[in-house]
PAZAPA-4460 file (N, C-alpha, C; in steps of 0.05 Angstrom, whole numbers, plus 32768, in hexadecimal, padded with zeros to 4 digits):
% residues 105
    n_x    n_y    n_z   ca_x   ca_y   ca_z    c_x    c_y    c_z   seq   type   mol
   88FF   89CE   8654   88F4   89B8   8662   8905   899F   865C     1      X     A
   8909   898F   8671   8919   8977   866E   890A   8963   865D     2      X     A
   891A   8951   8651   890E   893B   8642   8900   8929   8655     3      X     A
   88E7   8924   8651   88D8   8912   8663   88D7   88F7   8657     4      X     A
   88DA   88E3   8668   88D8   88C7   865F   88C2   88B9   866F     5      X     A
   88B7   88A5   8663   88A2   8896   8670   88AD   887A   8675     6      X     A
   88AC   8871   868E   88B6   8857   8696   889E   8844   8695     7      X     A
   8899   8838   867E   8882   8826   867B   8882   880F   868E     8      X     A
   889A   8804   8694   889B   87ED   86A6   8893   87F5   86C2     9      X     A
   889C   880C   86CB   8894   8815   86E6   8876   881B   86E7    10      X     A
   886B   8827   86D2   884F   882C   86D1   883F   8811   86D1    11      X     A
   8849   87FE   86C2   883C   87E3   86C1   883C   87D7   86DD    12      X     A
   8851   87D9   86EC   8852   87CE   8707   883E   87DB   8719    13      X     A
   883C   87F6   8718   8829   8804   8728   880C   87FE   8720    14      X     A
   8808   87FC   8706   87ED   87F5   86FC   87E5   87DA   8706    15      X     A
   87F7   87C6   8704   87F1   87AB   870F   87EB   87AD   872D    16      X     A
   87FB   87BC   873B   87F7   87BE   8758   87DB   87CA   875E    17      X     A
   87D4   87DF   8750   87BA   87EB   8754   87A4   87D6   874F    18      X     A
   87A6   87C8   8738   8791   87B5   8730   878F   879E   8744    19      X     A
   87A5   8793   874D   87A5   877D   875F   879C   8786   877B    20      X     A
   87A5   879D   8784   879D   87A7   879E   877F   87AC   879F    21      X     A
   8774   87B6   878A   8757   87BE   878A   8745   87A6   8783    22      X     A
   874D   8795   8770   873B   8780   8766   8745   8763   876B    23      X     A
   875C   8760   8776   8768   8746   877B   8771   8737   8762    24      X     A
   8761   8739   874D   8767   872A   8734   8768   873D   871C    25      X     A
   877B   8738   870B   877E   8749   86F3   8766   8746   86E1    26      X     A
   875A   872F   86E0   8741   872B   86D0   872B   873E   86D9    27      X     A
   8727   8740   86F2   8712   8752   86FD   871A   8770   86F8    28      X     A
   8734   8776   86FB   873E   8791   86F6   8738   8798   86D8    29      X     A
   873F   8785   86C6   873B   878A   86AA   871D   878F   86A3    30      X     A
   870C   877E   86B0   86EF   8782   86AB   86E6   879D   86B4    31      X     A
   86F0   87A7   86CA   86E9   87C2   86D3   86F3   87D8   86C1    32      X     A
   8707   87D2   86B1   8712   87E5   869E   8705   87E1   8682    33      X     A
   86F2   87CE   8681   86E5   87C7   8667   86FA   87BE   8653    34      X     A
   870D   87AD   865D   8722   87A3   864C   8723   8785   864E    35      X     A
   872E   8779   863A   8734   875C   863A   874D   8759   864B    36      X     A
   874E   8745   865E   8765   8742   866F   877F   873E   865F    37      X     A
   877E   872F   8649   8797   872B   863A   87A0   8745   862D    38      X     A
   878E   8756   8625   8796   8770   861A   87A3   8782   862F    39      X     A
   8797   8782   8647   87A2   8791   865D   87BE   8787   8663    40      X     A
   87C2   876D   8663   87DC   8761   8669   87F0   8768   8653    41      X     A
   87E9   8763   863A   87FC   8766   8625   8803   8783   861F    42      X     A
   87F0   8795   8623   87F5   87B1   861C   8801   87C1   8633    43      X     A
   87F5   87BE   864B   87FB   87D0   8661   880A   87C3   8678    44      X     A
   8802   87AC   8680   880F   879F   8697   882B   8794   868F    45      X     A
   882F   8791   8676   884A   8787   866C   885E   879E   866A    46      X     A
   8853   87B7   866A   8865   87CE   8667   8869   87D6   864A    47      X     A
   885C   87C8   8638   885F   87CF   861C   8855   87EB   8615    48      X     A
   883E   87F2   8621   8832   880C   861D   882C   881A   8637    49      X     A
   882D   8834   8637   8823   8844   864E   8805   8849   8649    50      X     A
   87F5   884B   865E   87D9   8850   865B   87D4   886B   864D    51      X     A
   87C1   886B   863A   87B9   8883   862D   87A3   8892   863C    52      X     A
   8799   88A7   8631   8786   88B9   863E   876D   88AA   8647    53      X     A
   8761   889A   8635   8748   888C   863B   874C   8878   8652    54      X     A
   8761   8869   8652   8767   8857   8668   876C   8866   8682    55      X     A
   877A   887C   8681   877F   888C   8699   8765   8896   86A5    56      X     A
   8752   889F   8694   8738   88A8   869E   872A   8891   86AC    57      X     A
   872A   8879   86A0   871D   8862   86AD   872B   885C   86C7    58      X     A
   8745   885D   86C8   8753   8858   86E1   874C   886C   86F7    59      X     A
   874A   8885   86F0   8742   8899   8704   8726   8892   870F    60      X     A
   8714   888A   86FE   86F9   8883   8707   86F9   886B   8719    61      X     A
   870E   885A   8717   8710   8843   8728   871F   8849   8742    62      X     A
   8729   8862   8744   8736   886B   875D   8755   886B   875C    63      X     A
   8760   8868   8744   877D   8868   8742   8788   8884   8742    64      X     A
   879D   8888   8751   87AB   88A2   8752   87BE   88A3   873A    65      X     A
   87B7   88B2   8726   87C6   88B3   870D   87E2   88BF   8711    66      X     A
   87E5   88D2   8723   87FF   88DC   8728   8812   88C6   8732    67      X     A
   8808   88B6   8744   8817   889F   874E   881C   888B   8738    68      X     A
   8808   8885   8728   880B   8871   8713   8821   8879   86FF    69      X     A
   8821   8892   86F8   8834   889B   86E3   8850   88A2   86EE    70      X     A
   8851   88AB   8707   886B   88B5   8711   8875   88A4   8729    71      X     A
   8864   8896   8736   886C   8888   874F   886A   8899   8768    72      X     A
   8864   88B2   8764   8862   88C5   877B   8846   88C5   8786    73      X     A
   8844   88BF   87A0   882A   88C0   87AD   8825   88DC   87B8    74      X     A
   880C   88E4   87B7   8805   88FE   87C2   8805   88FB   87E1    75      X     A
   880C   8910   87EE   880D   8910   880B   87F2   8908   8818    76      X     A
   87DC   8910   880B   87C2   8909   8816   87BE   88EB   8816    77      X     A
   87C7   88DE   8800   87C4   88C1   87FE   87D6   88B3   8813    78      X     A
   87EE   88BD   8817   8800   88B1   882B   87F4   88B4   8847    79      X     A
   87E9   88CB   884D   87DC   88D0   8867   87C4   88BE   886A    80      X     A
   87B4   88BA   8855   879D   88A9   8856   87A5   888C   885C    81      X     A
   87BA   8883   884F   87C4   8867   8854   87CD   8864   8871    82      X     A
   87DB   8879   887B   87E4   8878   8896   87CD   8876   88AA    83      X     A
   87B8   8886   88A5   87A1   8886   88B6   8792   886C   88B5    84      X     A
   8790   8860   889E   8783   8845   889B   8792   8830   88AC    85      X     A
   87AD   8831   88AB   87BD   881E   88BA   87B9   8822   88D8    86      X     A
   87B9   883C   88E0   87B4   8842   88FD   8798   8839   8905    87      X     A
   8784   883D   88F4   8769   8835   88FA   8767   8817   88FE    88      X     A
   8775   8808   88ED   8775   87EB   88EF   8782   87E2   8909    89      X     A
   8797   87EF   8911   87A4   87E8   892A   8791   87ED   8942    90      X     A
   8783   8804   8941   8770   880A   8956   875A   87F6   8958    91      X     A
   8750   87ED   8941   873B   87D9   8940   8744   87BF   894D    92      X     A
   875D   87B8   8946   8768   879F   8952   876B   87A1   8970    93      X     A
   8774   87B8   8979   8777   87BC   8996   875B   87BC   89A4    94      X     A
   8747   87C8   8997   872C   87C8   89A2   8721   87AC   89A4    95      X     A
   8726   879C   8990   871D   8780   8991   872A   8771   89A8    96      X     A
   8744   8776   89AD   8752   876A   89C3   8746   8772   89DE    97      X     A
   873F   878B   89E0   8733   8796   89F9   8718   8789   89FD    98      X     A
   8708   8786   89E8   86EE   877A   89EA   86F0   875D   89F3    99      X     A
   8703   874F   89E9   8707   8733   89F1   870E   8731   8A0E   100      X     A
   8720   8743   8A17   8727   8743   8A34   8710   874A   8A45   101      X     A
   86FF   875D   8A3C   86E8   8766   8A4C   86D3   874F   8A4E   102      X     A
   86D1   873F   8A3A   86BE   8729   8A3A   86C7   8712   8A4C   103      X     A
   86E0   8710   8A52   86EA   86FA   8A63   86E4   86FF   8A80   104      X     A
   86E0   8719   8A87   86DB   871F   8AA4   86BE   8720   8AAB   105      X     A
***
């Protein structure tokens, strides 16, 4: 087996992205992890440490894809889901435009 390395800085960036995307603010993200925001920042968001088992379990419960968090690789299902959400949003916007046009006549 090859020597495996952990890129703590890359994990920290993805962890921050997950937290900000889901909660907007790191403080709220930390609260949902039952952590002090400064501890989250100094230990994990700084890249000093990689998340341990307990934190990974908490992240899974919050909806984080651990494979993506640790490796940067997204599962195909997640990619497809994101694509469908974007297409759904475009359709909603088109429908709103059609409704506005229909109301003018």
